[in-house]
C-alpha positions as CSV (number, residue, x, y, z in Angstrom):
1,M,25.3,70.4,-25.3
2,A,28.4,72.5,-24.7
3,K,30.0,69.5,-23.2
4,K,29.6,67.5,-26.4
5,E,31.1,70.3,-28.5
6,E,34.1,70.5,-26.1
7,D,34.6,66.7,-26.4
8,K,34.6,66.9,-30.2
9,K,37.1,69.7,-30.2
10,A,39.4,67.8,-27.8
11,K,39.2,64.7,-30.0
12,A,40.0,66.7,-33.1
13,E,43.0,68.3,-31.5
14,T,44.4,64.8,-30.4
15,K,44.1,63.3,-34.0
16,K,47.3,63.4,-36.1
17,P,47.1,65.1,-39.4
18,A,46.7,62.8,-42.4
19,T,50.2,63.7,-43.7
20,T,52.1,62.4,-40.6
21,R,50.4,59.0,-40.5
22,K,52.7,56.1,-41.4
23,K,51.8,54.1,-44.5
24,P,51.9,50.4,-44.1
25,G,54.6,48.4,-45.9
26,P,58.2,49.2,-46.7
27,P,59.3,52.7,-47.5
28,K,59.2,54.0,-51.1
29,G,62.1,52.5,-53.2
30,K,62.6,49.5,-50.9
31,T,61.2,46.1,-51.5
32,N,60.4,43.0,-49.5
33,N,62.5,40.9,-52.0
34,P,65.8,42.7,-52.6
35,N,67.2,39.8,-54.6
36,G,64.2,39.7,-56.9
37,R,64.2,40.0,-60.7
38,P,66.5,42.7,-61.9
39,K,65.1,45.8,-63.6
40,G,64.8,45.6,-67.3
41,S,64.9,41.8,-67.5
42,K,62.6,40.2,-69.9
43,N,59.6,38.0,-69.0
44,K,61.1,34.8,-70.5
45,I,57.8,33.0,-71.1
46,Q,56.2,35.9,-72.8
47,Y,59.3,36.5,-74.9
48,D,59.5,32.9,-76.0
49,I,55.8,32.8,-76.9
50,R,56.1,36.1,-78.9
51,K,59.2,34.7,-80.7
52,A,57.4,31.5,-81.7
53,I,54.3,33.5,-83.0
54,Y,56.6,35.8,-85.0
55,E,58.4,32.9,-86.5
56,K,55.0,31.3,-87.5
57,V,53.6,34.5,-88.9
58,G,56.7,35.0,-91.0
59,D,56.2,31.6,-92.7
60,K,54.2,32.0,-96.0
61,T,52.8,28.5,-95.8
62,F,51.4,29.2,-92.3
63,I,49.6,32.3,-93.6
64,S,48.2,30.6,-96.7
65,G,47.0,27.7,-94.5
66,L,45.4,30.2,-92.2
67,F,43.4,31.8,-95.0
68,T,42.5,28.3,-96.4
69,D,41.2,27.4,-92.9
70,I,39.1,30.5,-92.8
71,K,37.7,29.9,-96.3
72,N,36.7,26.3,-95.2
73,V,34.4,27.6,-92.4
74,D,30.8,27.0,-93.6
75,D,29.0,29.5,-91.3
76,F,29.4,32.9,-92.9
77,E,29.0,34.7,-89.6
78,K,31.8,32.7,-88.0
79,R,34.0,33.3,-91.1
80,A,33.4,37.0,-90.9
81,K,34.2,37.1,-87.2
82,L,37.4,35.2,-87.8
83,K,38.4,37.7,-90.5
84,L,37.7,40.7,-88.3
85,E,39.7,39.2,-85.4
86,L,42.6,38.6,-87.8
87,V,42.5,42.1,-89.0
88,K,42.5,43.4,-85.4
89,L,45.9,41.7,-84.9
90,F,47.5,43.6,-87.8
91,V,45.7,46.9,-88.2
92,P,45.8,49.4,-85.3
93,R,42.4,50.7,-84.1
94,P,41.7,54.4,-84.7
95,M,42.1,56.7,-81.6
96,N,39.2,58.4,-80.1
97,E,39.3,62.2,-79.5
98,D,40.5,61.9,-75.9
99,E,43.4,59.6,-76.9
100,A,44.4,61.9,-79.8
101,K,44.4,64.9,-77.5
102,D,46.4,63.0,-74.9
103,R,48.9,62.0,-77.6
104,D,49.2,65.6,-78.8
105,I,49.8,66.9,-75.3
106,K,52.4,64.3,-74.6
107,S,54.2,65.1,-77.9
108,A,54.1,68.8,-77.0
109,I,55.6,68.1,-73.6
110,F,58.3,65.9,-75.1
111,D,59.2,68.5,-77.7
112,K,59.4,71.2,-75.0
113,L,61.6,69.0,-72.8
114,A,63.8,68.0,-75.8
115,G,64.2,71.7,-76.8
116,V,62.4,71.4,-80.2
117,K,60.8,74.7,-81.2
118,E,57.3,74.9,-82.6
119,E,56.9,75.9,-86.2
120,E,54.7,79.0,-86.6
């Protein structure tokens, strides 16, 4: 039994600590594609789609047509679901307690970093 314990100790001593092990892949801050998309550049497809949606939503005839289409749905359950989904697009959902606390903490940290004094 003493032999097994000695073997375990010897193996434990030969293992490298977890902090000195090399992580796979390039080092932090380097990339495998140095000529890739520049930082801060827009995702062109997403930008074009959003622009088209905003142009449509800004058109009064589109909005009135949308409401007319919803009114023409015969099934009242489907009509209600459509109205709810439409409202979700324009009205922000309320935050739960954890999200509100997180927002308050982030605001306090930002104020402290910015040098804003708390009102007493």
